[in-house]
C-alpha beads as a LAMMPS data file, in Angstrom:
LAMMPS data file: protein, C-alpha beads

138 atoms
137 bonds

1 atom types
1 bond types

-500.0 500.0 xlo xhi
-500.0 500.0 ylo yhi
-500.0 500.0 zlo zhi

Masses

1 110.0

Atoms # bond

1 1 1 -439.972 341.116 209.915
2 1 1 -439.877 337.498 211.009
3 1 1 -441.820 335.905 213.836
4 1 1 -439.785 335.290 216.999
5 1 1 -439.010 331.617 217.518
6 1 1 -437.931 329.651 220.608
7 1 1 -434.569 328.900 219.009
8 1 1 -433.941 332.668 218.784
9 1 1 -434.272 332.855 222.571
10 1 1 -432.057 329.803 223.024
11 1 1 -429.415 331.377 220.807
12 1 1 -429.233 334.654 222.749
13 1 1 -429.173 332.773 226.068
14 1 1 -426.225 330.692 224.854
15 1 1 -424.343 333.857 223.833
16 1 1 -424.527 334.903 227.493
17 1 1 -424.170 338.616 226.981
18 1 1 -426.312 341.617 227.605
19 1 1 -425.321 344.740 225.766
20 1 1 -425.427 347.809 227.993
21 1 1 -427.645 349.712 225.540
22 1 1 -430.265 346.923 225.740
23 1 1 -430.203 347.039 229.535
24 1 1 -430.716 350.798 229.484
25 1 1 -433.474 350.573 226.880
26 1 1 -435.329 347.970 228.925
27 1 1 -435.105 350.084 232.092
28 1 1 -436.302 353.166 230.203
29 1 1 -439.157 351.183 228.658
30 1 1 -440.339 349.984 232.074
31 1 1 -440.141 353.455 233.621
32 1 1 -442.138 355.029 230.802
33 1 1 -444.959 352.501 230.824
34 1 1 -445.487 351.458 234.443
35 1 1 -449.070 351.922 235.583
36 1 1 -451.728 350.458 237.824
37 1 1 -453.714 349.364 234.754
38 1 1 -450.748 347.343 233.532
39 1 1 -450.496 345.608 236.919
40 1 1 -454.194 344.741 236.797
41 1 1 -453.874 343.375 233.265
42 1 1 -450.917 341.258 234.374
43 1 1 -453.014 339.713 237.159
44 1 1 -455.827 338.947 234.683
45 1 1 -453.424 337.289 232.269
46 1 1 -451.744 335.207 234.982
47 1 1 -455.140 334.039 236.229
48 1 1 -455.796 332.393 232.867
49 1 1 -452.673 330.241 232.980
50 1 1 -451.747 327.327 235.209
51 1 1 -448.832 327.575 237.622
52 1 1 -445.535 325.973 236.674
53 1 1 -443.726 323.969 239.325
54 1 1 -440.271 324.978 238.183
55 1 1 -439.559 328.441 239.593
56 1 1 -437.082 329.404 236.852
57 1 1 -439.551 328.450 234.120
58 1 1 -442.365 330.270 235.927
59 1 1 -440.211 333.391 236.240
60 1 1 -439.323 333.259 232.544
61 1 1 -442.960 332.983 231.480
62 1 1 -443.999 335.820 233.763
63 1 1 -441.126 337.947 232.513
64 1 1 -442.124 337.315 228.890
65 1 1 -445.761 338.166 229.709
66 1 1 -444.625 341.422 231.315
67 1 1 -442.497 342.260 228.298
68 1 1 -445.481 341.633 226.068
69 1 1 -447.708 343.818 228.259
70 1 1 -445.251 346.692 228.142
71 1 1 -445.055 346.350 224.365
72 1 1 -448.856 346.331 224.045
73 1 1 -448.968 349.592 226.028
74 1 1 -446.150 351.025 223.915
75 1 1 -448.033 350.169 220.720
76 1 1 -451.382 351.409 222.044
77 1 1 -452.959 347.958 221.738
78 1 1 -455.271 346.181 224.173
79 1 1 -453.623 342.950 225.387
80 1 1 -456.999 341.542 226.447
81 1 1 -458.503 341.869 222.967
82 1 1 -459.197 338.297 221.724
83 1 1 -457.044 338.884 218.616
84 1 1 -454.150 339.869 220.864
85 1 1 -454.656 337.658 223.927
86 1 1 -453.948 334.425 222.080
87 1 1 -450.375 335.648 221.731
88 1 1 -449.806 334.875 225.424
89 1 1 -450.442 331.168 224.769
90 1 1 -447.836 331.233 221.992
91 1 1 -445.360 333.016 224.237
92 1 1 -445.908 330.483 227.025
93 1 1 -445.282 327.553 224.676
94 1 1 -442.185 329.197 223.207
95 1 1 -440.710 329.886 226.646
96 1 1 -441.356 326.282 227.721
97 1 1 -439.700 324.993 224.549
98 1 1 -436.665 327.238 224.977
99 1 1 -436.401 326.351 228.664
100 1 1 -436.132 322.642 227.845
101 1 1 -432.969 323.412 225.892
102 1 1 -431.302 326.081 228.044
103 1 1 -432.002 324.330 231.346
104 1 1 -429.806 321.394 230.300
105 1 1 -426.709 323.348 231.298
106 1 1 -425.817 326.160 233.648
107 1 1 -428.453 328.888 233.270
108 1 1 -427.789 332.489 234.250
109 1 1 -431.163 333.328 235.805
110 1 1 -430.684 337.088 235.467
111 1 1 -429.963 336.689 231.764
112 1 1 -432.976 334.355 231.464
113 1 1 -435.325 336.980 232.909
114 1 1 -433.805 339.747 230.797
115 1 1 -434.058 337.806 227.544
116 1 1 -437.545 336.396 228.163
117 1 1 -438.808 339.931 228.853
118 1 1 -437.293 341.036 225.551
119 1 1 -438.789 337.994 223.817
120 1 1 -442.284 339.034 224.935
121 1 1 -441.692 342.491 223.482
122 1 1 -440.552 341.048 220.160
123 1 1 -443.690 338.929 219.885
124 1 1 -445.974 341.939 220.304
125 1 1 -444.020 343.982 217.774
126 1 1 -444.336 341.108 215.329
127 1 1 -448.075 340.832 216.030
128 1 1 -448.453 344.581 215.468
129 1 1 -446.593 344.225 212.189
130 1 1 -448.617 341.206 211.130
131 1 1 -452.065 342.580 212.013
132 1 1 -451.747 346.297 211.378
133 1 1 -448.540 347.783 209.990
134 1 1 -448.047 345.375 207.094
135 1 1 -451.523 346.219 205.801
136 1 1 -450.749 349.941 205.945
137 1 1 -447.542 349.393 203.964
138 1 1 -449.277 347.434 201.245

Bonds

1 1 1 2
2 1 2 3
3 1 3 4
4 1 4 5
5 1 5 6
6 1 6 7
7 1 7 8
8 1 8 9
9 1 9 10
10 1 10 11
11 1 11 12
12 1 12 13
13 1 13 14
14 1 14 15
15 1 15 16
16 1 16 17
17 1 17 18
18 1 18 19
19 1 19 20
20 1 20 21
21 1 21 22
22 1 22 23
23 1 23 24
24 1 24 25
25 1 25 26
26 1 26 27
27 1 27 28
28 1 28 29
29 1 29 30
30 1 30 31
31 1 31 32
32 1 32 33
33 1 33 34
34 1 34 35
35 1 35 36
36 1 36 37
37 1 37 38
38 1 38 39
39 1 39 40
40 1 40 41
41 1 41 42
42 1 42 43
43 1 43 44
44 1 44 45
45 1 45 46
46 1 46 47
47 1 47 48
48 1 48 49
49 1 49 50
50 1 50 51
51 1 51 52
52 1 52 53
53 1 53 54
54 1 54 55
55 1 55 56
56 1 56 57
57 1 57 58
58 1 58 59
59 1 59 60
60 1 60 61
61 1 61 62
62 1 62 63
63 1 63 64
64 1 64 65
65 1 65 66
66 1 66 67
67 1 67 68
68 1 68 69
69 1 69 70
70 1 70 71
71 1 71 72
72 1 72 73
73 1 73 74
74 1 74 75
75 1 75 76
76 1 76 77
77 1 77 78
78 1 78 79
79 1 79 80
80 1 80 81
81 1 81 82
82 1 82 83
83 1 83 84
84 1 84 85
85 1 85 86
86 1 86 87
87 1 87 88
88 1 88 89
89 1 89 90
90 1 90 91
91 1 91 92
92 1 92 93
93 1 93 94
94 1 94 95
95 1 95 96
96 1 96 97
97 1 97 98
98 1 98 99
99 1 99 100
100 1 100 101
101 1 101 102
102 1 102 103
103 1 103 104
104 1 104 105
105 1 105 106
106 1 106 107
107 1 107 108
108 1 108 109
109 1 109 110
110 1 110 111
111 1 111 112
112 1 112 113
113 1 113 114
114 1 114 115
115 1 115 116
116 1 116 117
117 1 117 118
118 1 118 119
119 1 119 120
120 1 120 121
121 1 121 122
122 1 122 123
123 1 123 124
124 1 124 125
125 1 125 126
126 1 126 127
127 1 127 128
128 1 128 129
129 1 129 130
130 1 130 131
131 1 131 132
132 1 132 133
133 1 133 134
134 1 134 135
135 1 135 136
136 1 136 137
137 1 137 138
């Protein structure tokens, strides 16, 4: 399993397609894991980051953070654990880097939100692999 990179996000944004199965999976994921605790954790995470002036960038970062939160819940991991929380700084930087590239042309904002959410999920799955699952396998 390889670590998600900003250019991966740029690549899927440039493809400009959302497969129906991914849309359905994302909706199912959100329905299964919505909770008050998740909303509170989201507020805590946002409070530790500065606001971005560009609304599209801000929305992308928040979407990626939400995706990561849902993935943390799915994996049974605490997003506020210091070993896990630092991932949000990486995600923020990656989204900013990708945004610099994709904002140069016409950007489908719905696709942007969809893909950044998915990008947050991928980062948590990679973290889970890196910190826990790979050690079990070996």
